[in-house]
N, C-alpha and C positions, 0 to 999 in steps of 0.2 A: 167398157167393161175389161178388165184382164182375166186370163184364164191360163189356170194352172195346168199343164200338160204331163201325163205319167203314162206309163204303159202297166196295165193291170197284170198280175202273173196269170198264164195261162190265154193271154190273147195278143194279137198283132196289132191292134189298133189303138189309137190315144184313146185316154179317157179324160173328159171335160169336166172339169168343177170350177163353178163361179169362185172368184178371189174372195176371200174372207172379210167381213165388214169390219172388223177389228183387227189392230196389228197383231199377228200371228205368225208363227212358222207352220205353213200348211204341209203337214205330210202326205204323201203319196196315197193312193186308195188301199195299197195293201201294207203300208207300214203302219206301226202303233205311234201313236202321238208323242212328239218330241218334246221335253221339257228340259234340255240342257242349253248350253249357250247357242247363239244364231250360228246355223250352219248352212251350206247351199245344199239346194234341193237336188236329186237325182231326177230331175225334170226340167221344164222350161216354163218360162212366162211369156205370154203373147201379148204386146201392148199395142195402144194405138199407133204409138209413135216408138222410134228406138230409144232407149236410155243410152245416152253419152258414156261411151267407154266402156260400156257393159260385154262381156264374151258372147259373141253371136252363133247360132245353130242354125242349119234350115231343118224342120220337121214338117212332117206331111198332117194335114188337117183335111178332112173329108176330101182326098184324094188330089189335094191342091198343095205345093212348096209354101211355105211360110218361114220368113225368118225370124226367129226368135230370140232374147236374150235370156241367159242365164240369171236367175233370180233367187233369192233367199228366201222370198215370200214373206219377209218382215220390213214393215215400213220403218225407217230411220230419219223421220222428220225432227229435227232439233233446232229449238228457238234459240238455243246459244251460236248454232251454225249460222242461222238467220241473221242475228245481231251482229256476228263477226263479218258477215256479207256485206252489210250496210254500214260497219263502223260505229255501232251504237255501244255506248260504253254506260249509260246512265241505269237508273231505277227503273225496273218494270212491274214495281208489285203495284201499281196504282193505274187504273183505267180511267186517265183523265184527258182533257183537252190537251195540254202541255204535251204530256207524252205522246199522243196519237200525233201531234203536229210534228213532234221531232222526229218520229218514226217514218211519217210520211213524206218528209223533206228528204231525209237520209235515202229512202228507197229510191225515190225519184233521180237522186244524185249519184247512185252507186250501180244501180239496176238499169240497163240501157232499155228503151222501148225500141225492139227490133223485129223485123220477119226475115231474118237471113236464113233460117232453115228451109223456107220455101225455095230458097236459092241455092241450098245447098243439097237438093234431091232428098231432104228430110221432110217431116211431118209435125206440124203442130198438133198438141193432145189438151184436151181437157180433164186428162188423170193427173191428178194432185200430186202424187207421188213421183211421177215422171218431170212434170213441172218444177218440183221441187229438186230434184237432182239434177235438172237442166241449169237452174237459175242460181241456187244455191251450192251445190257441190261441184259444178262444171263452169261456175263464174259465167253463166251465158246472161243474155236478156230474154225478153219476150213480148208479145203484144198483149192487147188487153185482157183476153181471155186466160193467159199465163199468169201476168204480173196481178193482177186483180183478184184472181183467184187464190193465188198464193196470198195474198193480204187479208183476203178473206180468213184463211187459215190463221194467220198471224193475229189477228182481232181476236176470234175465238180462244185462241191460246191464253193472249193476254187479259182476257176477261170482259171485254168489252161486248155490249149489246148492239149486234148488227143484223142487217138484212141484205143479201145482194139482190140486185135490180138489174133490169135491163134497158137499153137505150138505144135509140135509133137515131144513127148518125146523119147530119144534114148533107144533102147531095145539092152542091151548089150548080151542077149542069142542070139539074132540074128544079132548083130553086123549091126544094120540098126534102122531107125527111124520109128515110128508107121504110118501106113497107114492114120490115121485121127488125126485132133486135139485134143489132150486129156488135154492140159494146157493152162489157160489161163493168159495173159499178158497185160499191157498196153504200149502204145509207147506216150510220152509226148514231147510236143515241147516248149522250152524255148528261147527266143530271137534267134530262126532261127535255132535252134540246137536241133536234135531229141535225147531222151533218153530213154532207156528201164528201166521200173520199174516192179519188180516182188517181193512181199513180202511175197510170198507162194511156195517156193520150199522147203524149212526146212533142217533141219540137217546139213550137212558139206558144201552144196554146196548153201547155202541161202545168196544171196548178201545182205549187209546191206545198201547200196545207189544206186541211179541209175547208169546205164551204158550209155556213149555215145553211141550212134549207129554209128560207124567206125570202119571200117574193119582194121583188124591186130593188133590194140593197146592194148598193156597190160595195165589193169586197177587193179593194185593192190587194196586188199580190207583187212580186217583182216584173212577172212575164207580161203583166197588163191588169186590168180591173174586171173581176168577173162578177157575172150578175145572173141570177136565177129568177125566170119568170113564170107564174102559175094562172092559168088560165081558167081554173075549176075543173078541167080535164087532165091536163099533164104539166108537167115541168118542163122549162126549156131553160138551157145553160149557153149563155152568150159571154164572149169575152171581148173587151175594147181594148185594141192595141194603140200603138203610136199613131199620132195624126187622127186621131179619133176613129182609128178603122175599125168597124164593129163586123165580129164573124160570130155566125151561129154554129155552135159546135154540135148539139146533140138535145133530144127530148126523152123523158121518161115518165113512167108513173110509178107509184109505189107498190106495185103488185111483186111480191116476193118471187124469186127466180132460183132455180138450182141449175148447176152447170151443164146438166144435160140439156137444158133449154137452149143453149148455144152450140149444140152440137151439128145441127144440119148446116146453120149458118158458118161456122166455123171450117166444115169442110167446102163449102161453095167460095168462100173468101180465099181458099188456098188453091183452088182448081179452076175457078172461070176466069177465062180470057179478058174479061171487061172489070175483074178486081183490081184494085187499087195496090193491092200487097204481090198480085202476080206481074203487074206491070212495072213496079219500082221495089229495088232493094231499099230497105230502109234501116239505118241504125242511126239513134238518137240517144243523147244522154244530156240533163241538166248539170251545169256547173254554177261555182259559187257568184259568178258574176253574169251568168246568161245559158246558153246551150250550145252544142256542136252536134253536127249531124253528117252523116255519109249518105247520100241519095245516089243509088248508082257509082259512078265514078267522082263524083261532086262531093268535095270536103268543106263545110261550112263552118266556122266558128263566130257565134254572135255574143256581142258584149252588150247587155242591157244599159239603156241609157236614158231613164225616163224623165230626167231633170230638163234634158233640151228634146224630149219629146221624139227622139229618133234613137234606133238601136245602131251599133256598130256591126258592120259584117266583113269577114274576110274569107273569100271563096277561092278555090283552087281545084284542078284535075288533079287526079290521082292515076298515076299508071297502074296498070293490072300487077306489076310486079311489085308494088308497093304497097297494094293494098291491105294483105294480111298485117304487114307491120303497123300500118296507121290503125287497124282495129285494136292491135294489142296495146300500143302506144296511147291512143286517146280514148279507148272503149274499155279497154282491159277484156277484150273478147279474143278468144282464141277458137277457130274453128276446126273440127274433126274432118269434114268433107271438103272437097273443092267447092268454092265459091263463085258463082258466076253474076258478077255485078249487073244491074239492069235498071233503066230510067229510060223506059218508054213513054211516049207523050200520050196524056190522058185527055181525051175529049167527051166521054160519056160514061165515065168511072160508074160502078156500081156500088 
C-alpha cells in the first residue's frame, strides 16, 4: 500500500492516509479539495519501492527515517505510452486473438525479463503505478510479477476478459514444484476459448504468443513446442526444445489471484540467499531470430534454428566497465544506481 504523508495544522507528527482507490489528486488533510490541473502535493508518497527518477526526501514515520518520493498523487498510466514502449501501431479497438498475439509478442521483444533492481540496491514491487513508471516511463524491464501484472492492466484497458493466476515453478534440484505460487500469469477468454498469456518467463522458455488452454495439444512456436497437460486437479506447462529436450516450467490451477497474493513470495525471492534471483543477475530479451541474455557478466546471443534441430549460440564475457554500455545497446536498459553483476553457482535453488 502507498501512504500519503502530510503534517496537520497544529501538530508535529505525520498524518497517515491510505492512497485513493481511484486516480485522483489527494489533498493534504487540512487542504480543500483540488479540482484544477495536476499539481505536486506538499507532502510525500511512500512506496514499497523507489520510483525511478523521482525527487527523494527523508521523512520520519513512527520515529524511523523513511526515504520517500515526491508524488502528485495522480496515476498517469496511459495506453498510448505503453503502445509506444512496445512499438504497437495497429488498431486496438477489437479484443480478439490476433491483436492479443501481436501485443504479446511485441511486449516480449521490447521489454526485458530482468531482475537487475535486486543487484542495484533497489526493490521490486507489486504496486502497479510504480511498475508502470519503471517499465513504460523509465524503459526498464522486470520479472514476472512486474511484467505480467502490467500486462493484466493492458488486458483490462483493451477490454479483454481475463483472470490473474498464480503458478508454482518447477525446481529441477528437487524434481518437484515449489510449495507456493511464485510466478504470475494471466488467463484470457476470447470467443469462449481460454488462453494463457505469459510475457515474462524469459530466456529460452519465453512463449511468444498466447497458448490455448487445452490439454495434450502441441503448440509450436519459434522457441520450441509448448504443451499444457491437465490431471484433473492442476495444469502443467511443458516445453520441448531442440533434440527433444523436455523442460517442465510450472503448474497452476484456475483459482483467481490478486497482486497481494504474491507479496510475501516476492519479498522472499528478493532476499533469501537461496533464491535464484539473489544468486544471479539476469537480463533477457527476445529478438526476431531468437533471444539474448546477460547473466552475471556472460552475454549470450541465441539464434533459433529449428530446421536443423539445434540453435546457434554466441557467448562472451563482458568486462565490468563495458556492462552498462552492453545493457544500453542490446537491451535498451539504462540503470540509475550502481549495478553489481552476479552469477553464483546454483546447487539447491529455492
